[in-house]
N, C-alpha and C positions, 0 to 999 in steps of 0.2 A: 580283784581279777584272779580267777582260778580257785577261789575259796568257797566251798559249799557251806551255807549257813547252818546246815544240820550238824557239822562238825563242831561248831562253836558252842561252848558251854561255860557256865560259871560254877565254881565249887567253893565251898567254905572249909577252911582248915583252922586248926589252932596251933600257933607257933610255940616255940620252946619257952616263951615268956607268958604263955597262957592267953595270948591275944588272938581273937578271930580275924582271919584274913581271907579275902575273896580273890580267887585266882581265875584268870581266863585260860581255858585249855581248849586245844583242838583235839578231837577224839572221834575216831570213826565208829566207836561204840559197838564193836564186835562182841557179842555175848559168848561166853565160854571159849575164849581164844586159845589156840594152840601155842601162841607166842605173842608177846607184847613188845613193840618197839617203843622205848622211852627216849624221845627226841629232845635234846637240850640245846637251845640256841645260845649264841654269844652276845656280844655288845657291838653295835647298837641295833640288832635285829629283833625279831620276835617270832612266835610260833609259825607265822606265815612262811618262814624259810622252809618249812617241812611239808608244804601243801602237796608237792608232787609225790612224796612217799605215801601220803594218804590216798591220792588219786589212783595210784598203781598198786595198792596193797592187795596181795592175793587173798583168797578166801581163808578165813581162820586166823588172820594176823590183825591184831589190834595195834593201832598207831596212836600214841598219846604224846602231845606236844604242849607243855605248859609255857605260859609267859612267866618269866621270873617276876617276883614281887617288885613293884616300882618300875617294871618294864612292860612293853606291850599294852594289853588292856587289863592287866591285873591291878590290884590295889596300889595306890601310892601311900605308903605307910608312914612317910616322914621320918623313918629311922635309917641309920647306916647299917647295911647288911653286908658283912664281909664274907669271905670264902666259906668259912666253917658254918656260918649261919645259913648261907645259901644251900649248902649240902643238906643241912637239917630241914630247910624249907622244902627241898625236893622230896625228901623222905616223907614229909607230911602230906604232900600231894599224892604220892603213890599209895599211902595208907588210906587216904580219903577216897581214892578211886577203886580201892579193893584190888590192887594189882598183886596177885599172889603166885601166879604161874611163872614159867620161864620168861626172862626178860633179856633183850639185847639193848644195850644203851647205844645211842647214836648222838654224836655231838660235834659241834663246830666252834672254832674260836675259843673264847673263855668258857663256853659250855663244856669244853673237854675236861678240865680239872674238876668242875662241879659233878659231871657225870661219873668220873672215876672215883670221886669221893663217895658217891652213892653206891657204886659198884663194889667198893671195898667192904662196905658194911652189909651187902646183900649177896654174898658169894653163894649162898644156898639156892638162889634162884637166878643167878647170872649165867646166861647161855652164850653170851658173846659181847664183844666191844667193837664199835665202829667209831673211828675218829677221822676228822678231816680238818686240815689247816688249823692246828692248835699247838699247844706246847705245855710242858710241865716243868721244864728246866732250861736255864740259860747256860749252854755249854761253856766251859772254862775257856778264857782267852778270846771270846767273841763278844762284841758289844751288843746290847739289846737293840732290837729294831729301831731304826731312826724315827719312824712314825710314832712308835709308842713313847720313846724318850721325849719327842717334841710335844706330844699330846699331854704328857704327865708334867711338863714344866709349869711352874706356878703362874708365870705370866700368860700362859696360853690355855691352861686346862679349863677354867670356867667359861671363858669366852667361846672356845671351840666346841665344848661338849654340852653346855647348859644354856648360856644366854643366847646362843645361835644354834642353828641346825647344821653347822658346818661338819661335825663329826659324822652325822648320818649321811649327809650328801657326799662327803669324802669317801666313806665306806662303799656307797653304791657305785662310785666311780672306779672302784677297784675291780669291778666285774670286767671280764675279758671283752665283752661287747657292751655298748650302752644299753641299759635295761629299758624296756618299753615304758612309756609314761605311766600307764595304769599300775605297773609293778612298782615303779619308783614311788608313786603316790601311796601305794599300800604299805611300803616300808616306812614312809614318813608318817602315816596316819595316826599312830599312837603317840607321836612325839611333836605335836604341833605347838606346844608352849614350853617355856622354860621350866615351869612347875613339873610338867610331865617328862622333862629330860634330865631331871636332877640325878637319877641313878646312872645315867650314861657317864657322867663325870665321876661318880663314885666308883663305878666299875673300873674305869681307867686308873684311878688313884689306888685301887686295891690290888693292882698287879704287883706282886712282891719281888721287885728287883733288888731291894736292899736286904742285907742279912738280918737287920733288926726290924723289918717291916712287920706290922701286926698280923698279916696273913702268911708269913713265912713258915711258921710251924705247921699250919694246916696243909700247905703245899708240900712240905717235906714229908708229911705223913702219907700223902697221896703218892709221892714218888716211891717211898718205901713199900707201899702196898703193891706196886707193880712187880716187885720181886717175887710176889706170891701168886701172880696171875699168868705165869708162862704156860699154863695148860688151858687157859680160857681162849677159845677161838677169837681172833682179832682181825679186823679189816681196816687198813689205812688207805683212805682216798685223798689224793693230794694234787693241789695246783701249785707247781713250783715257781710260777711267775708272780707269786704273792710277795709283795714288798714287806709284809709283816712276818708271816710264818713261812720262811723259805725251806729249801731242802735240808738246811742245817737242823731244823726241828724234826723233820721227817726221819733223818738218820738217827737222831737221839732217841726217838720213839721206837725205832727198829731195834736198837740195842736193848731197850727195856721190854719190848714185846717181840722177841725173835721169832715167835711162831706166826706172826702176822702176815696175812696176804696183803700185797700192795698193788694199788692201781694208781699210777702216776700219769697225769694228763699234762703234757709239756706246755701247752699254750694256756692252760687254765690259771686263774689267779685266786684271790682270797675268797671271793663269794662262790666257792665251788658248786654248791647246790643250784646256783643260777647259771654257772658257766657250762656245766655238763649235765647229762642225764644220769643222776646217781641212783635212781630207783632200780634200773636193770641190774647193775653190778651188785647192789646190796641184796636184792631178792634172789638173784642167782646164787650168791654166797650163802644166804640163809637156807636155801633149799638143800644144800649139802650138809647142813649141821644136824647133829643128833641133839634135838632140843628136849628129848624125853628124859635126859639125864644131865646133871650139871657137874658131875665129877667123873673122872676116869675116861673121858672121851678122847678121841684123837684130835690133835691140834690141827688147825687149818694150815695149809701150806703157804710158803712165802714165794712171791714172784720176784725174780731178779729185776732190777731196774738199771 
């Protein structure tokens, strides 16, 4: 529902281990774009989340939205891919697609850290950052979200995320209003078997809540990189009714990206791209950016909330 088959394509990359991988990507295939949006989904969605950005893309803007490996309709690799590997994987996609001009990253959920990891190593072409309902840090003195802690518990993790479709169904129920059945079916479609849901559980387990977690160092590097991005235009779109990423995480990101413009939608929840029309605010914000240069530009303004 709402997905033009023309956008759907398969590409082949070689990962850091020298293994060829096949990716599913949505791409409106604009030739010689003035700007490219690199859209990064979280867990357990897939590139379908970004269909409305493609539908409403102005002339001259390319929109590229890959499915992470082991997610959506990309290869099931049979390997455990942690945060650092997923950043490298995203880099292999942009190289394979020949994305060389100005790029604005757009990300949701755990696509946020992955997109920021890519942004940190592509500053020369980074024209802006868009984040929605995500996090890079657990503020001191506050517990991790209950839903994440519950999903990561050993008695629940495999049953909820892999052996059943409970995690997918539960995520879809976080939408402000019940999603139409064709849309629900679309989000479920790549995850119809336990084999195809394996990475959903691995993504949840890879959230580095503990100091000694294997992905903690990679996340800390991403956090540190934000100290050097305060001149990069940023846009934060937020649904505060989200039981996972509440305003606590919005305020944390605001301290790290003080130049960010903020659009806060009081009744919206976790699945912000399904709850509100995000294309208009994003493209209006982009229209005001100077994408002809990636250094020395004026920062975007911040809205009080």
